[in-house]
C-alpha positions in Angstrom: 0.0 0.0 0.0 2.9 2.4 0.9 4.7 1.6 -2.4 1.5 2.2 -4.3 1.0 5.6 -2.5 4.4 6.5 -3.2 4.1 5.7 -6.9 1.0 7.6 -7.2 2.5 10.7 -5.6 5.6 10.5 -7.9 3.1 10.3 -10.9 1.3 13.3 -9.7 4.6 15.2 -9.4 5.7 14.1 -12.9 2.3 15.4 -14.4 2.5 18.7 -12.5 6.0 19.3 -13.7 4.9 18.7 -17.3 2.0 21.1 -16.9 4.4 23.8 -15.7 6.7 23.3 -18.5 3.9 23.3 -20.9 2.5 26.6 -19.3 5.9 28.4 -19.3 6.3 27.5 -23.1 2.9 29.0 -24.0 3.5 32.0 -21.9 6.6 33.0 -23.9 4.6 32.5 -27.1 1.1 33.8 -27.0 0.4 32.9 -30.4 0.8 29.2 -29.7 -1.3 29.5 -26.4 -3.1 26.2 -26.0 -1.3 24.7 -29.1 0.6 22.1 -27.1 -2.7 21.0 -25.2 -4.5 20.9 -28.7 -2.0 18.6 -30.1 -2.0 16.4 -27.1 -6.0 16.1 -27.5 -5.7 15.3 -31.1 -2.6 12.9 -30.7 -4.5 11.0 -27.9 -7.6 10.6 -30.1 -5.3 9.2 -32.9 -3.7 6.9 -30.5 -7.0 5.6 -29.2 -8.4 5.0 -32.7 -5.3 3.0 -33.3 -6.1 0.9 -30.2 -2.7 1.5 -28.6 -1.8 0.3 -25.2 -2.7 2.7 -22.3 1.0 3.0 -21.4 1.9 4.2 -24.9 -1.2 6.6 -25.2 -0.1 8.2 -22.0 3.5 8.6 -23.4 2.1 10.2 -26.5 -0.2 12.7 -24.5 2.5 13.7 -22.2 5.1 14.1 -24.9 2.7 16.3 -27.0 2.0 18.5 -24.0 5.6 19.7 -24.2 6.7 19.1 -27.6 7.5 22.8 -28.2 9.2 23.1 -24.8 12.5 23.7 -26.9 11.1 27.2 -28.0 12.1 28.6 -24.6 15.7 29.0 -26.3 14.3 30.9 -29.2 14.0 34.6 -29.0 10.4 35.8 -28.5 10.5 38.3 -31.3 11.3 35.5 -33.9 8.5 33.5 -32.4 6.1 36.3 -32.8 7.1 37.9 -35.9 4.1 38.7 -38.2 5.7 37.4 -41.4 7.4 34.3 -42.8 10.7 33.7 -41.4 14.0 34.1 -43.2 16.0 31.0 -43.7 18.3 32.0 -41.0 15.5 32.5 -38.5 13.9 29.2 -39.7 17.1 27.4 -39.1 17.2 28.8 -35.5 13.4 27.8 -34.9 14.3 24.1 -36.0 16.8 23.8 -33.3 13.8 23.7 -30.6 13.5 19.8 -31.3 17.2 19.4 -30.0 16.8 22.0 -27.1 13.5 20.2 -26.2 15.5 17.0 -25.8 18.1 18.6 -23.8 15.7 19.9 -21.2 13.7 16.8 -21.0 16.6 14.4 -20.8 17.6 16.1 -17.5 14.2 15.0 -15.8 13.6 11.5 -14.8 10.3 10.4 -16.3 8.5 7.1 -16.9 8.1 7.9 -20.6 10.7 8.4 -23.4 9.5 12.1 -23.7 12.9 13.5 -24.6 13.4 11.3 -27.7 9.9 11.6 -28.9 10.1 15.3 -28.5 13.5 15.2 -30.5 11.8 13.4 -33.4 8.3 15.1 -33.7 9.5 17.1 -36.8 10.9 13.8 -38.6 9.1 12.6 -41.7 8.9 9.1 -42.9 10.4 10.0 -46.3 13.5 11.4 -44.6 12.7 15.0 -45.5 12.1 16.0 -41.7 14.7 17.2 -39.1 16.8 17.2 -37.1 18.3 13.7 -38.2 16.4 13.0 -41.4 15.0 9.8 -40.0 12.9 7.5 -42.2 9.9 5.2 -41.8 10.2 3.0 -38.8 13.4 4.8 -37.6 10.9 7.3 -36.2 9.1 6.4 -33.0 5.4 5.8 -33.5 4.8 8.4 -30.8 6.5 11.0 -32.8 4.8 10.1 -36.0 1.5 10.6 -34.3 2.4 14.0 -32.7 3.7 15.0 -36.2 0.2 14.6 -37.8 -1.6 16.2 -34.8 0.9 19.1 -34.7 0.2 19.8 -38.4 -3.7 19.7 -37.8 -3.6 21.9 -34.8 -1.2 24.4 -36.2 -3.1 24.9 -39.3 -6.3 25.5 -37.4 -4.7 28.0 -35.0 -4.0 31.8 -35.8 -0.6 32.8 -36.5 0.7 36.3 -36.9 1.5 35.9 -40.4 -1.6 33.9 -41.6 -5.1 33.3 -40.5 -6.4 29.9 -39.1 -7.9 27.6 -41.8 -10.8 25.0 -41.1 -10.2 21.4 -39.8 -11.5 20.1 -43.1 -8.6 22.1 -44.8 -6.0 20.7 -42.3 -7.3 17.2 -42.8 -7.1 17.6 -46.5 -3.5 18.7 -46.1 -2.4 15.7 -44.0 -4.2 13.3 -46.3 -2.2 14.8 -49.2 0.9 14.0 -47.2 -0.3 10.6 -46.5 2.3 7.9 -47.3 4.9 10.4 -48.4 6.0 12.5 -45.4 3.4 11.3 -43.0 2.6 7.6 -41.7 -0.5 6.5 -43.6 -2.0 4.6 -40.6 -1.6 7.6 -38.4 -3.3 9.8 -41.0 -6.1 7.3 -41.6 -6.5 7.2 -37.7 -6.6 11.0 -37.6 -9.3 11.2 -40.3 -11.4 8.5 -38.7 -11.1 10.3 -35.4 -12.5 13.7 -36.8 -15.0 11.6 -39.0 -16.6 10.4 -35.7 -17.2 14.0 -34.8 -18.9 14.6 -38.2 -15.8 16.5 -39.8 -14.5 15.3 -43.2 -11.4 16.4 -45.1 -12.2 19.3 -47.4 -12.7 18.6 -51.0 
């Protein structure tokens, strides 16, 4: 009983720590306020549609909640710039995957969050970053967050563009199905939104 109580207290502490990290990231970048939580919700829906084990679903949800934590190292004026970034600025933004892993690897967690966060911009055709991983070289958790990230980002307002509809976002990920995005994950994402009555735009 005592061991179980200690485990529950430790898990609560982990969850609170991740909530704090997520909130700090969103405080620095107001235009992505709620983005990480939105990605976590979509990613969890995808994972459940794929009937993944609860332990993996939890890892996906927690990783998504802090997937942009590395943006703490990016100057706020770049994150909030009301125009498309220059190549140099974009190169700096791309470093957030590595920075996220550096931050999370210092925290003892029951999930491989650091590596999942490190890989969430990888693409199955090798066109992603930071390492250009392909196919199954990329953790399934990261492949799921990649799809959820695109959907939530497209449906969120940015200083350099307005938000689009969920249908448009789904059409975009479907267009990337089997090339840069995992086809099974895309199918699960579409199925999850279809259950809510939302279809990819024509």
